[in-house]
PDB file with SEQRES, HELIX, SHEET and CRYST1 records, atoms N, CA, C and O in Angstrom:
SEQRES   1 A   85  MET SER GLU PHE LEU ALA ARG VAL LYS ALA GLY GLU GLU          
SEQRES   2 A   85  ILE VAL VAL THR GLU ARG GLY LYS PRO VAL ALA ARG ILE          
SEQRES   3 A   85  ILE PRO ILE SER ARG THR VAL GLY ALA ILE PRO GLU ARG          
SEQRES   4 A   85  LEU LYS GLU LEU GLU ARG SER GLY LEU ILE ARG LEU GLY          
SEQRES   5 A   85  SER GLY LYS LEU PRO LYS GLY PHE TRP LYS LEU PRO ARG          
SEQRES   6 A   85  PRO ASP ASP PRO LYS GLY LEU VAL VAL ASN ALA LEU LEU          
SEQRES   7 A   85  GLN GLU ARG GLU GLU GLY ARG                                  
HELIX    1 AA1 SER A    2  LYS A    9  1                                   8    
HELIX    2 AA2 GLU A   38  SER A   46  1                                   9    
HELIX    3 AA3 PHE A   60  LYS A   62  5                                   3    
HELIX    4 AA4 LEU A   72  GLU A   82  1                                  11    
SHEET    1 AA1 2 ILE A  14  GLU A  18  0                                        
SHEET    2 AA1 2 LYS A  21  ILE A  26 -1                                        
CRYST1    1.000    1.000    1.000  90.00  90.00  90.00 P 1           1          
ATOM      1  N   MET A   1       0.845  -1.180   0.037  1.00  0.00           N  
ATOM      2  CA  MET A   1      -0.021   0.039   0.014  1.00  0.00           C  
ATOM      3  C   MET A   1       0.933   1.269   0.009  1.00  0.00           C  
ATOM      4  O   MET A   1       0.684   2.255  -0.685  1.00  0.00           O  
ATOM      5  N   SER A   2       1.998   1.183   0.780  1.00  0.00           N  
ATOM      6  CA  SER A   2       2.791   2.454   0.763  1.00  0.00           C  
ATOM      7  C   SER A   2       3.404   2.808  -0.568  1.00  0.00           C  
ATOM      8  O   SER A   2       3.672   3.980  -0.835  1.00  0.00           O  
ATOM      9  N   GLU A   3       3.632   1.812  -1.413  1.00  0.00           N  
ATOM     10  CA  GLU A   3       4.177   2.060  -2.735  1.00  0.00           C  
ATOM     11  C   GLU A   3       3.147   2.829  -3.468  1.00  0.00           C  
ATOM     12  O   GLU A   3       3.494   3.835  -4.087  1.00  0.00           O  
ATOM     13  N   PHE A   4       1.817   2.419  -3.455  1.00  0.00           N  
ATOM     14  CA  PHE A   4       0.823   3.074  -4.171  1.00  0.00           C  
ATOM     15  C   PHE A   4       0.631   4.566  -3.607  1.00  0.00           C  
ATOM     16  O   PHE A   4       0.518   5.523  -4.373  1.00  0.00           O  
ATOM     17  N   LEU A   5       0.605   4.680  -2.339  1.00  0.00           N  
ATOM     18  CA  LEU A   5       0.535   6.006  -1.693  1.00  0.00           C  
ATOM     19  C   LEU A   5       1.657   6.958  -2.272  1.00  0.00           C  
ATOM     20  O   LEU A   5       1.413   8.102  -2.653  1.00  0.00           O  
ATOM     21  N   ALA A   6       2.821   6.418  -2.299  1.00  0.00           N  
ATOM     22  CA  ALA A   6       3.922   7.198  -2.799  1.00  0.00           C  
ATOM     23  C   ALA A   6       3.695   7.593  -4.296  1.00  0.00           C  
ATOM     24  O   ALA A   6       4.037   8.706  -4.694  1.00  0.00           O  
ATOM     25  N   ARG A   7       3.171   6.757  -5.045  1.00  0.00           N  
ATOM     26  CA  ARG A   7       2.810   7.080  -6.460  1.00  0.00           C  
ATOM     27  C   ARG A   7       1.764   8.197  -6.568  1.00  0.00           C  
ATOM     28  O   ARG A   7       1.846   9.112  -7.388  1.00  0.00           O  
ATOM     29  N   VAL A   8       0.764   8.049  -5.667  1.00  0.00           N  
ATOM     30  CA  VAL A   8      -0.263   9.100  -5.612  1.00  0.00           C  
ATOM     31  C   VAL A   8       0.289  10.409  -5.139  1.00  0.00           C  
ATOM     32  O   VAL A   8      -0.117  11.448  -5.660  1.00  0.00           O  
ATOM     33  N   LYS A   9       1.152  10.430  -4.225  1.00  0.00           N  
ATOM     34  CA  LYS A   9       1.793  11.689  -3.799  1.00  0.00           C  
ATOM     35  C   LYS A   9       2.593  12.266  -4.873  1.00  0.00           C  
ATOM     36  O   LYS A   9       2.733  13.488  -4.931  1.00  0.00           O  
ATOM     37  N   ALA A  10       3.151  11.456  -5.762  1.00  0.00           N  
ATOM     38  CA  ALA A  10       3.867  12.035  -6.901  1.00  0.00           C  
ATOM     39  C   ALA A  10       2.935  12.495  -8.053  1.00  0.00           C  
ATOM     40  O   ALA A  10       3.403  12.895  -9.120  1.00  0.00           O  
ATOM     41  N   GLY A  11       1.607  12.428  -7.811  1.00  0.00           N  
ATOM     42  CA  GLY A  11       0.708  12.907  -8.757  1.00  0.00           C  
ATOM     43  C   GLY A  11      -0.065  11.871  -9.639  1.00  0.00           C  
ATOM     44  O   GLY A  11      -0.911  12.212 -10.467  1.00  0.00           O  
ATOM     45  N   GLU A  12       0.292  10.596  -9.393  1.00  0.00           N  
ATOM     46  CA  GLU A  12      -0.327   9.542 -10.211  1.00  0.00           C  
ATOM     47  C   GLU A  12      -1.738   9.214  -9.770  1.00  0.00           C  
ATOM     48  O   GLU A  12      -2.062   9.361  -8.592  1.00  0.00           O  
ATOM     49  N   GLU A  13      -2.491   8.822 -10.586  1.00  0.00           N  
ATOM     50  CA  GLU A  13      -3.926   8.300 -10.234  1.00  0.00           C  
ATOM     51  C   GLU A  13      -3.858   6.749 -10.214  1.00  0.00           C  
ATOM     52  O   GLU A  13      -3.326   6.127 -11.134  1.00  0.00           O  
ATOM     53  N   ILE A  14      -4.388   6.176  -9.188  1.00  0.00           N  
ATOM     54  CA  ILE A  14      -4.344   4.707  -9.026  1.00  0.00           C  
ATOM     55  C   ILE A  14      -5.813   4.127  -9.167  1.00  0.00           C  
ATOM     56  O   ILE A  14      -6.716   4.575  -8.461  1.00  0.00           O  
ATOM     57  N   VAL A  15      -6.013   3.205 -10.017  1.00  0.00           N  
ATOM     58  CA  VAL A  15      -7.308   2.613 -10.148  1.00  0.00           C  
ATOM     59  C   VAL A  15      -7.393   1.250  -9.329  1.00  0.00           C  
ATOM     60  O   VAL A  15      -6.593   0.351  -9.583  1.00  0.00           O  
ATOM     61  N   VAL A  16      -8.317   1.107  -8.393  1.00  0.00           N  
ATOM     62  CA  VAL A  16      -8.408  -0.078  -7.582  1.00  0.00           C  
ATOM     63  C   VAL A  16      -9.407  -1.018  -8.290  1.00  0.00           C  
ATOM     64  O   VAL A  16     -10.484  -0.588  -8.702  1.00  0.00           O  
ATOM     65  N   THR A  17      -9.051  -2.247  -8.418  1.00  0.00           N  
ATOM     66  CA  THR A  17      -9.899  -3.259  -9.077  1.00  0.00           C  
ATOM     67  C   THR A  17     -10.226  -4.367  -8.107  1.00  0.00           C  
ATOM     68  O   THR A  17      -9.476  -4.637  -7.168  1.00  0.00           O  
ATOM     69  N   GLU A  18     -11.364  -5.011  -8.347  1.00  0.00           N  
ATOM     70  CA  GLU A  18     -11.748  -6.219  -7.678  1.00  0.00           C  
ATOM     71  C   GLU A  18     -12.157  -7.266  -8.759  1.00  0.00           C  
ATOM     72  O   GLU A  18     -13.150  -7.118  -9.471  1.00  0.00           O  
ATOM     73  N   ARG A  19     -11.301  -8.353  -8.826  1.00  0.00           N  
ATOM     74  CA  ARG A  19     -11.479  -9.309  -9.803  1.00  0.00           C  
ATOM     75  C   ARG A  19     -11.505  -8.635 -11.236  1.00  0.00           C  
ATOM     76  O   ARG A  19     -12.340  -8.950 -12.084  1.00  0.00           O  
ATOM     77  N   GLY A  20     -10.642  -7.800 -11.413  1.00  0.00           N  
ATOM     78  CA  GLY A  20     -10.472  -7.201 -12.744  1.00  0.00           C  
ATOM     79  C   GLY A  20     -11.402  -6.036 -13.141  1.00  0.00           C  
ATOM     80  O   GLY A  20     -11.282  -5.414 -14.197  1.00  0.00           O  
ATOM     81  N   LYS A  21     -12.414  -5.777 -12.125  1.00  0.00           N  
ATOM     82  CA  LYS A  21     -13.328  -4.661 -12.434  1.00  0.00           C  
ATOM     83  C   LYS A  21     -12.962  -3.429 -11.515  1.00  0.00           C  
ATOM     84  O   LYS A  21     -12.783  -3.540 -10.302  1.00  0.00           O  
ATOM     85  N   PRO A  22     -12.870  -2.267 -12.203  1.00  0.00           N  
ATOM     86  CA  PRO A  22     -12.612  -1.042 -11.394  1.00  0.00           C  
ATOM     87  C   PRO A  22     -13.610  -0.737 -10.455  1.00  0.00           C  
ATOM     88  O   PRO A  22     -14.789  -0.673 -10.804  1.00  0.00           O  
ATOM     89  N   VAL A  23     -13.207  -0.518  -9.156  1.00  0.00           N  
ATOM     90  CA  VAL A  23     -14.200  -0.205  -8.060  1.00  0.00           C  
ATOM     91  C   VAL A  23     -13.905   1.170  -7.344  1.00  0.00           C  
ATOM     92  O   VAL A  23     -14.749   1.729  -6.644  1.00  0.00           O  
ATOM     93  N   ALA A  24     -12.670   1.658  -7.567  1.00  0.00           N  
ATOM     94  CA  ALA A  24     -12.367   2.943  -6.905  1.00  0.00           C  
ATOM     95  C   ALA A  24     -11.051   3.617  -7.593  1.00  0.00           C  
ATOM     96  O   ALA A  24     -10.238   2.973  -8.256  1.00  0.00           O  
ATOM     97  N   ARG A  25     -10.977   4.887  -7.354  1.00  0.00           N  
ATOM     98  CA  ARG A  25      -9.735   5.628  -7.805  1.00  0.00           C  
ATOM     99  C   ARG A  25      -9.147   6.266  -6.607  1.00  0.00           C  
ATOM    100  O   ARG A  25      -9.877   6.790  -5.766  1.00  0.00           O  
ATOM    101  N   ILE A  26      -7.823   6.245  -6.490  1.00  0.00           N  
ATOM    102  CA  ILE A  26      -7.124   6.964  -5.487  1.00  0.00           C  
ATOM    103  C   ILE A  26      -6.400   8.082  -6.285  1.00  0.00           C  
ATOM    104  O   ILE A  26      -5.624   7.817  -7.204  1.00  0.00           O  
ATOM    105  N   ILE A  27      -6.687   9.308  -5.897  1.00  0.00           N  
ATOM    106  CA  ILE A  27      -6.067  10.450  -6.584  1.00  0.00           C  
ATOM    107  C   ILE A  27      -5.482  11.497  -5.594  1.00  0.00           C  
ATOM    108  O   ILE A  27      -5.976  11.641  -4.475  1.00  0.00           O  
ATOM    109  N   PRO A  28      -4.499  12.170  -5.996  1.00  0.00           N  
ATOM    110  CA  PRO A  28      -3.926  13.167  -5.087  1.00  0.00           C  
ATOM    111  C   PRO A  28      -4.974  14.268  -4.724  1.00  0.00           C  
ATOM    112  O   PRO A  28      -5.832  14.621  -5.533  1.00  0.00           O  
ATOM    113  N   ILE A  29      -4.869  14.762  -3.543  1.00  0.00           N  
ATOM    114  CA  ILE A  29      -5.658  15.865  -3.177  1.00  0.00           C  
ATOM    115  C   ILE A  29      -4.965  17.161  -3.623  1.00  0.00           C  
ATOM    116  O   ILE A  29      -3.784  17.364  -3.344  1.00  0.00           O  
ATOM    117  N   SER A  30      -5.721  18.049  -4.328  1.00  0.00           N  
ATOM    118  CA  SER A  30      -5.213  19.292  -4.716  1.00  0.00           C  
ATOM    119  C   SER A  30      -4.588  20.106  -3.545  1.00  0.00           C  
ATOM    120  O   SER A  30      -5.205  20.246  -2.489  1.00  0.00           O  
ATOM    121  N   ARG A  31      -3.320  20.654  -3.755  1.00  0.00           N  
ATOM    122  CA  ARG A  31      -2.801  21.434  -2.743  1.00  0.00           C  
ATOM    123  C   ARG A  31      -2.992  22.981  -2.916  1.00  0.00           C  
ATOM    124  O   ARG A  31      -2.410  23.762  -2.163  1.00  0.00           O  
ATOM    125  N   THR A  32      -3.752  23.372  -3.838  1.00  0.00           N  
ATOM    126  CA  THR A  32      -3.861  24.746  -4.038  1.00  0.00           C  
ATOM    127  C   THR A  32      -5.379  25.158  -3.996  1.00  0.00           C  
ATOM    128  O   THR A  32      -6.290  24.361  -4.218  1.00  0.00           O  
ATOM    129  N   VAL A  33      -5.545  26.394  -3.708  1.00  0.00           N  
ATOM    130  CA  VAL A  33      -6.942  26.910  -3.590  1.00  0.00           C  
ATOM    131  C   VAL A  33      -7.513  27.377  -4.908  1.00  0.00           C  
ATOM    132  O   VAL A  33      -6.773  28.077  -5.599  1.00  0.00           O  
ATOM    133  N   GLY A  34      -8.707  27.094  -5.352  1.00  0.00           N  
ATOM    134  CA  GLY A  34      -9.261  27.611  -6.594  1.00  0.00           C  
ATOM    135  C   GLY A  34      -9.090  26.480  -7.675  1.00  0.00           C  
ATOM    136  O   GLY A  34      -8.488  25.431  -7.446  1.00  0.00           O  
ATOM    137  N   ALA A  35      -9.654  26.784  -8.824  1.00  0.00           N  
ATOM    138  CA  ALA A  35      -9.623  25.842  -9.988  1.00  0.00           C  
ATOM    139  C   ALA A  35      -8.249  25.644 -10.523  1.00  0.00           C  
ATOM    140  O   ALA A  35      -7.523  26.617 -10.724  1.00  0.00           O  
ATOM    141  N   ILE A  36      -7.882  24.493 -10.748  1.00  0.00           N  
ATOM    142  CA  ILE A  36      -6.554  24.049 -11.397  1.00  0.00           C  
ATOM    143  C   ILE A  36      -6.894  23.848 -12.841  1.00  0.00           C  
ATOM    144  O   ILE A  36      -7.890  23.172 -13.099  1.00  0.00           O  
ATOM    145  N   PRO A  37      -6.181  24.358 -13.812  1.00  0.00           N  
ATOM    146  CA  PRO A  37      -6.489  23.975 -15.173  1.00  0.00           C  
ATOM    147  C   PRO A  37      -6.322  22.434 -15.366  1.00  0.00           C  
ATOM    148  O   PRO A  37      -5.417  21.821 -14.799  1.00  0.00           O  
ATOM    149  N   GLU A  38      -7.174  21.871 -16.139  1.00  0.00           N  
ATOM    150  CA  GLU A  38      -7.042  20.336 -16.412  1.00  0.00           C  
ATOM    151  C   GLU A  38      -5.664  20.002 -16.948  1.00  0.00           C  
ATOM    152  O   GLU A  38      -5.098  18.986 -16.546  1.00  0.00           O  
ATOM    153  N   ARG A  39      -5.124  20.769 -17.795  1.00  0.00           N  
ATOM    154  CA  ARG A  39      -3.683  20.408 -18.379  1.00  0.00           C  
ATOM    155  C   ARG A  39      -2.714  20.347 -17.225  1.00  0.00           C  
ATOM    156  O   ARG A  39      -1.883  19.439 -17.244  1.00  0.00           O  
ATOM    157  N   LEU A  40      -2.721  21.179 -16.250  1.00  0.00           N  
ATOM    158  CA  LEU A  40      -1.826  21.084 -15.160  1.00  0.00           C  
ATOM    159  C   LEU A  40      -2.042  19.828 -14.289  1.00  0.00           C  
ATOM    160  O   LEU A  40      -1.109  19.215 -13.771  1.00  0.00           O  
ATOM    161  N   LYS A  41      -3.440  19.467 -14.159  1.00  0.00           N  
ATOM    162  CA  LYS A  41      -3.674  18.248 -13.476  1.00  0.00           C  
ATOM    163  C   LYS A  41      -3.170  16.996 -14.176  1.00  0.00           C  
ATOM    164  O   LYS A  41      -2.699  16.035 -13.568  1.00  0.00           O  
ATOM    165  N   GLU A  42      -3.309  17.080 -15.575  1.00  0.00           N  
ATOM    166  CA  GLU A  42      -2.800  15.936 -16.332  1.00  0.00           C  
ATOM    167  C   GLU A  42      -1.236  15.830 -16.194  1.00  0.00           C  
ATOM    168  O   GLU A  42      -0.688  14.733 -16.092  1.00  0.00           O  
ATOM    169  N   LEU A  43      -0.549  17.002 -16.196  1.00  0.00           N  
ATOM    170  CA  LEU A  43       0.963  16.925 -16.064  1.00  0.00           C  
ATOM    171  C   LEU A  43       1.345  16.477 -14.658  1.00  0.00           C  
ATOM    172  O   LEU A  43       2.357  15.799 -14.477  1.00  0.00           O  
ATOM    173  N   GLU A  44       0.571  16.837 -13.694  1.00  0.00           N  
ATOM    174  CA  GLU A  44       0.878  16.310 -12.246  1.00  0.00           C  
ATOM    175  C   GLU A  44       0.633  14.807 -12.207  1.00  0.00           C  
ATOM    176  O   GLU A  44       1.444  14.077 -11.637  1.00  0.00           O  
ATOM    177  N   ARG A  45      -0.461  14.321 -12.796  1.00  0.00           N  
ATOM    178  CA  ARG A  45      -0.773  12.970 -12.678  1.00  0.00           C  
ATOM    179  C   ARG A  45       0.298  12.156 -13.428  1.00  0.00           C  
ATOM    180  O   ARG A  45       0.640  11.046 -13.019  1.00  0.00           O  
ATOM    181  N   SER A  46       0.817  12.715 -14.516  1.00  0.00           N  
ATOM    182  CA  SER A  46       1.895  11.969 -15.262  1.00  0.00           C  
ATOM    183  C   SER A  46       3.254  12.006 -14.647  1.00  0.00           C  
ATOM    184  O   SER A  46       4.164  11.287 -15.060  1.00  0.00           O  
ATOM    185  N   GLY A  47       3.398  12.896 -13.601  1.00  0.00           N  
ATOM    186  CA  GLY A  47       4.603  12.998 -12.896  1.00  0.00           C  
ATOM    187  C   GLY A  47       5.611  14.080 -13.519  1.00  0.00           C  
ATOM    188  O   GLY A  47       6.758  14.185 -13.086  1.00  0.00           O  
ATOM    189  N   LEU A  48       5.166  14.796 -14.454  1.00  0.00           N  
ATOM    190  CA  LEU A  48       6.046  15.773 -15.141  1.00  0.00           C  
ATOM    191  C   LEU A  48       6.124  17.066 -14.260  1.00  0.00           C  
ATOM    192  O   LEU A  48       7.141  17.760 -14.285  1.00  0.00           O  
ATOM    193  N   ILE A  49       5.151  17.352 -13.558  1.00  0.00           N  
ATOM    194  CA  ILE A  49       5.304  18.505 -12.651  1.00  0.00           C  
ATOM    195  C   ILE A  49       4.779  18.165 -11.279  1.00  0.00           C  
ATOM    196  O   ILE A  49       4.220  17.099 -11.021  1.00  0.00           O  
ATOM    197  N   ARG A  50       4.993  19.139 -10.415  1.00  0.00           N  
ATOM    198  CA  ARG A  50       4.450  19.007  -9.017  1.00  0.00           C  
ATOM    199  C   ARG A  50       3.910  20.386  -8.639  1.00  0.00           C  
ATOM    200  O   ARG A  50       4.655  21.365  -8.612  1.00  0.00           O  
ATOM    201  N   LEU A  51       2.513  20.461  -8.327  1.00  0.00           N  
ATOM    202  CA  LEU A  51       1.907  21.731  -8.087  1.00  0.00           C  
ATOM    203  C   LEU A  51       2.494  22.244  -6.743  1.00  0.00           C  
ATOM    204  O   LEU A  51       2.897  21.522  -5.830  1.00  0.00           O  
ATOM    205  N   GLY A  52       2.481  23.646  -6.762  1.00  0.00           N  
ATOM    206  CA  GLY A  52       3.026  24.278  -5.573  1.00  0.00           C  
ATOM    207  C   GLY A  52       2.087  24.029  -4.338  1.00  0.00           C  
ATOM    208  O   GLY A  52       0.911  23.703  -4.495  1.00  0.00           O  
ATOM    209  N   SER A  53       2.652  24.192  -3.127  1.00  0.00           N  
ATOM    210  CA  SER A  53       1.926  23.886  -1.903  1.00  0.00           C  
ATOM    211  C   SER A  53       1.718  25.104  -1.111  1.00  0.00           C  
ATOM    212  O   SER A  53       1.319  24.971   0.046  1.00  0.00           O  
ATOM    213  N   GLY A  54       1.937  26.277  -1.587  1.00  0.00           N  
ATOM    214  CA  GLY A  54       1.649  27.500  -0.830  1.00  0.00           C  
ATOM    215  C   GLY A  54       2.322  28.650  -1.332  1.00  0.00           C  
ATOM    216  O   GLY A  54       2.854  28.593  -2.441  1.00  0.00           O  
ATOM    217  N   LYS A  55       2.362  29.723  -0.623  1.00  0.00           N  
ATOM    218  CA  LYS A  55       3.021  30.961  -1.108  1.00  0.00           C  
ATOM    219  C   LYS A  55       4.542  30.933  -0.989  1.00  0.00           C  
ATOM    220  O   LYS A  55       5.112  30.252  -0.137  1.00  0.00           O  
ATOM    221  N   LEU A  56       5.183  31.704  -1.885  1.00  0.00           N  
ATOM    222  CA  LEU A  56       6.620  31.843  -1.845  1.00  0.00           C  
ATOM    223  C   LEU A  56       7.042  32.505  -0.597  1.00  0.00           C  
ATOM    224  O   LEU A  56       6.274  33.346  -0.130  1.00  0.00           O  
ATOM    225  N   PRO A  57       8.190  32.241   0.034  1.00  0.00           N  
ATOM    226  CA  PRO A  57       8.605  32.926   1.228  1.00  0.00           C  
ATOM    227  C   PRO A  57       8.928  34.369   0.937  1.00  0.00           C  
ATOM    228  O   PRO A  57       9.310  34.698  -0.186  1.00  0.00           O  
ATOM    229  N   LYS A  58       8.786  35.228   1.903  1.00  0.00           N  
ATOM    230  CA  LYS A  58       9.075  36.612   1.812  1.00  0.00           C  
ATOM    231  C   LYS A  58      10.485  36.750   1.387  1.00  0.00           C  
ATOM    232  O   LYS A  58      11.349  36.034   1.894  1.00  0.00           O  
ATOM    233  N   GLY A  59      10.764  37.626   0.488  1.00  0.00           N  
ATOM    234  CA  GLY A  59      12.124  37.881   0.045  1.00  0.00           C  
ATOM    235  C   GLY A  59      12.585  36.842  -1.050  1.00  0.00           C  
ATOM    236  O   GLY A  59      13.749  36.882  -1.449  1.00  0.00           O  
ATOM    237  N   PHE A  60      11.786  36.011  -1.489  1.00  0.00           N  
ATOM    238  CA  PHE A  60      12.199  35.024  -2.533  1.00  0.00           C  
ATOM    239  C   PHE A  60      12.808  35.626  -3.749  1.00  0.00           C  
ATOM    240  O   PHE A  60      13.866  35.222  -4.232  1.00  0.00           O  
ATOM    241  N   TRP A  61      12.122  36.578  -4.210  1.00  0.00           N  
ATOM    242  CA  TRP A  61      12.622  37.267  -5.538  1.00  0.00           C  
ATOM    243  C   TRP A  61      13.942  38.024  -5.333  1.00  0.00           C  
ATOM    244  O   TRP A  61      14.588  38.403  -6.310  1.00  0.00           O  
ATOM    245  N   LYS A  62      14.339  38.243  -4.108  1.00  0.00           N  
ATOM    246  CA  LYS A  62      15.683  38.900  -3.882  1.00  0.00           C  
ATOM    247  C   LYS A  62      16.788  37.952  -3.688  1.00  0.00           C  
ATOM    248  O   LYS A  62      17.941  38.380  -3.620  1.00  0.00           O  
ATOM    249  N   LEU A  63      16.528  36.702  -3.594  1.00  0.00           N  
ATOM    250  CA  LEU A  63      17.563  35.649  -3.593  1.00  0.00           C  
ATOM    251  C   LEU A  63      18.498  35.591  -4.796  1.00  0.00           C  
ATOM    252  O   LEU A  63      18.044  35.828  -5.916  1.00  0.00           O  
ATOM    253  N   PRO A  64      19.674  35.315  -4.632  1.00  0.00           N  
ATOM    254  CA  PRO A  64      20.511  35.140  -5.833  1.00  0.00           C  
ATOM    255  C   PRO A  64      20.081  33.948  -6.680  1.00  0.00           C  
ATOM    256  O   PRO A  64      19.703  32.888  -6.181  1.00  0.00           O  
ATOM    257  N   ARG A  65      20.159  34.181  -7.996  1.00  0.00           N  
ATOM    258  CA  ARG A  65      19.925  33.081  -8.940  1.00  0.00           C  
ATOM    259  C   ARG A  65      20.953  31.977  -8.895  1.00  0.00           C  
ATOM    260  O   ARG A  65      22.134  32.214  -8.644  1.00  0.00           O  
ATOM    261  N   PRO A  66      20.509  30.816  -9.133  1.00  0.00           N  
ATOM    262  CA  PRO A  66      21.511  29.698  -9.184  1.00  0.00           C  
ATOM    263  C   PRO A  66      22.463  29.938 -10.487  1.00  0.00           C  
ATOM    264  O   PRO A  66      22.027  30.417 -11.534  1.00  0.00           O  
ATOM    265  N   ASP A  67      23.656  29.591 -10.312  1.00  0.00           N  
ATOM    266  CA  ASP A  67      24.647  29.609 -11.450  1.00  0.00           C  
ATOM    267  C   ASP A  67      24.352  28.579 -12.408  1.00  0.00           C  
ATOM    268  O   ASP A  67      24.068  27.442 -12.031  1.00  0.00           O  
ATOM    269  N   ASP A  68      24.406  28.940 -13.772  1.00  0.00           N  
ATOM    270  CA  ASP A  68      24.310  27.991 -14.824  1.00  0.00           C  
ATOM    271  C   ASP A  68      25.210  28.484 -15.953  1.00  0.00           C  
ATOM    272  O   ASP A  68      24.720  28.845 -17.023  1.00  0.00           O  
ATOM    273  N   PRO A  69      26.522  28.501 -15.722  1.00  0.00           N  
ATOM    274  CA  PRO A  69      27.406  29.124 -16.740  1.00  0.00           C  
ATOM    275  C   PRO A  69      27.357  28.426 -18.096  1.00  0.00           C  
ATOM    276  O   PRO A  69      27.518  29.074 -19.130  1.00  0.00           O  
ATOM    277  N   LYS A  70      27.151  27.192 -18.102  1.00  0.00           N  
ATOM    278  CA  LYS A  70      27.051  26.424 -19.495  1.00  0.00           C  
ATOM    279  C   LYS A  70      25.753  26.500 -20.128  1.00  0.00           C  
ATOM    280  O   LYS A  70      25.606  25.975 -21.231  1.00  0.00           O  
ATOM    281  N   GLY A  71      24.710  27.145 -19.506  1.00  0.00           N  
ATOM    282  CA  GLY A  71      23.309  27.251 -20.069  1.00  0.00           C  
ATOM    283  C   GLY A  71      22.667  26.014 -20.145  1.00  0.00           C  
ATOM    284  O   GLY A  71      21.872  25.832 -21.067  1.00  0.00           O  
ATOM    285  N   LEU A  72      22.893  25.081 -19.278  1.00  0.00           N  
ATOM    286  CA  LEU A  72      22.285  23.713 -19.299  1.00  0.00           C  
ATOM    287  C   LEU A  72      20.721  23.743 -19.165  1.00  0.00           C  
ATOM    288  O   LEU A  72      19.991  22.978 -19.796  1.00  0.00           O  
ATOM    289  N   VAL A  73      20.279  24.687 -18.295  1.00  0.00           N  
ATOM    290  CA  VAL A  73      18.859  24.826 -17.969  1.00  0.00           C  
ATOM    291  C   VAL A  73      18.124  25.292 -19.237  1.00  0.00           C  
ATOM    292  O   VAL A  73      17.136  24.705 -19.680  1.00  0.00           O  
ATOM    293  N   VAL A  74      18.669  26.381 -19.789  1.00  0.00           N  
ATOM    294  CA  VAL A  74      18.008  26.997 -21.006  1.00  0.00           C  
ATOM    295  C   VAL A  74      18.087  25.969 -22.167  1.00  0.00           C  
ATOM    296  O   VAL A  74      17.092  25.795 -22.870  1.00  0.00           O  
ATOM    297  N   ASN A  75      19.181  25.313 -22.384  1.00  0.00           N  
ATOM    298  CA  ASN A  75      19.195  24.327 -23.411  1.00  0.00           C  
ATOM    299  C   ASN A  75      18.243  23.210 -23.143  1.00  0.00           C  
ATOM    300  O   ASN A  75      17.682  22.712 -24.119  1.00  0.00           O  
ATOM    301  N   ALA A  76      17.994  22.767 -21.997  1.00  0.00           N  
ATOM    302  CA  ALA A  76      17.067  21.737 -21.750  1.00  0.00           C  
ATOM    303  C   ALA A  76      15.640  22.214 -22.023  1.00  0.00           C  
ATOM    304  O   ALA A  76      14.813  21.490 -22.577  1.00  0.00           O  
ATOM    305  N   LEU A  77      15.384  23.459 -21.614  1.00  0.00           N  
ATOM    306  CA  LEU A  77      13.958  24.023 -21.979  1.00  0.00           C  
ATOM    307  C   LEU A  77      13.844  24.119 -23.450  1.00  0.00           C  
ATOM    308  O   LEU A  77      12.802  23.715 -23.967  1.00  0.00           O  
ATOM    309  N   LEU A  78      14.799  24.610 -24.197  1.00  0.00           N  
ATOM    310  CA  LEU A  78      14.653  24.787 -25.624  1.00  0.00           C  
ATOM    311  C   LEU A  78      14.451  23.441 -26.289  1.00  0.00           C  
ATOM    312  O   LEU A  78      13.660  23.305 -27.222  1.00  0.00           O  
ATOM    313  N   GLN A  79      15.206  22.407 -25.779  1.00  0.00           N  
ATOM    314  CA  GLN A  79      15.030  21.021 -26.318  1.00  0.00           C  
ATOM    315  C   GLN A  79      13.623  20.469 -26.118  1.00  0.00           C  
ATOM    316  O   GLN A  79      13.069  19.779 -26.974  1.00  0.00           O  
ATOM    317  N   GLU A  80      13.046  20.814 -24.913  1.00  0.00           N  
ATOM    318  CA  GLU A  80      11.709  20.329 -24.652  1.00  0.00           C  
ATOM    319  C   GLU A  80      10.741  20.984 -25.539  1.00  0.00           C  
ATOM    320  O   GLU A  80       9.787  20.339 -25.973  1.00  0.00           O  
ATOM    321  N   ARG A  81      10.927  22.280 -25.854  1.00  0.00           N  
ATOM    322  CA  ARG A  81      10.062  23.003 -26.804  1.00  0.00           C  
ATOM    323  C   ARG A  81      10.122  22.363 -28.212  1.00  0.00           C  
ATOM    324  O   ARG A  81       9.092  22.129 -28.844  1.00  0.00           O  
ATOM    325  N   GLU A  82      11.364  22.085 -28.686  1.00  0.00           N  
ATOM    326  CA  GLU A  82      11.463  21.506 -29.961  1.00  0.00           C  
ATOM    327  C   GLU A  82      10.787  20.175 -30.046  1.00  0.00           C  
ATOM    328  O   GLU A  82      10.266  19.826 -31.105  1.00  0.00           O  
ATOM    329  N   GLU A  83      10.770  19.372 -28.919  1.00  0.00           N  
ATOM    330  CA  GLU A  83      10.231  18.039 -28.936  1.00  0.00           C  
ATOM    331  C   GLU A  83       8.686  18.103 -28.716  1.00  0.00           C  
ATOM    332  O   GLU A  83       8.041  17.057 -28.781  1.00  0.00           O  
ATOM    333  N   GLY A  84       8.085  19.258 -28.464  1.00  0.00           N  
ATOM    334  CA  GLY A  84       6.723  19.444 -28.396  1.00  0.00           C  
ATOM    335  C   GLY A  84       6.204  19.069 -26.958  1.00  0.00           C  
ATOM    336  O   GLY A  84       5.017  18.763 -26.847  1.00  0.00           O  
ATOM    337  N   ARG A  85       6.995  19.074 -25.881  1.00  0.00           N  
ATOM    338  CA  ARG A  85       6.482  18.677 -24.609  1.00  0.00           C  
ATOM    339  C   ARG A  85       5.938  19.991 -23.908  1.00  0.00           C  
ATOM    340  O   ARG A  85       5.436  19.930 -22.786  1.00  0.00           O  
TER     341      ARG A  85                                                      
END                                                                             
């Protein structure tokens, strides 16, 4: 059971079956207030994103940016765009 709960926490939806027939779904509880666009829910269920769990800490935008001298992050994002993800 703990393996299934870990998968649900990661955003996956689990279908519970009895003798091969679906009887229930275990889905993550939304951690944000208000309506979440369906596309974001799909991405979370597939494990590609994790929805935020609250507000950013005070002073977040004043923190120094992480170093990426080789541009690895930008290149990864551009590659994802080209692949249509």
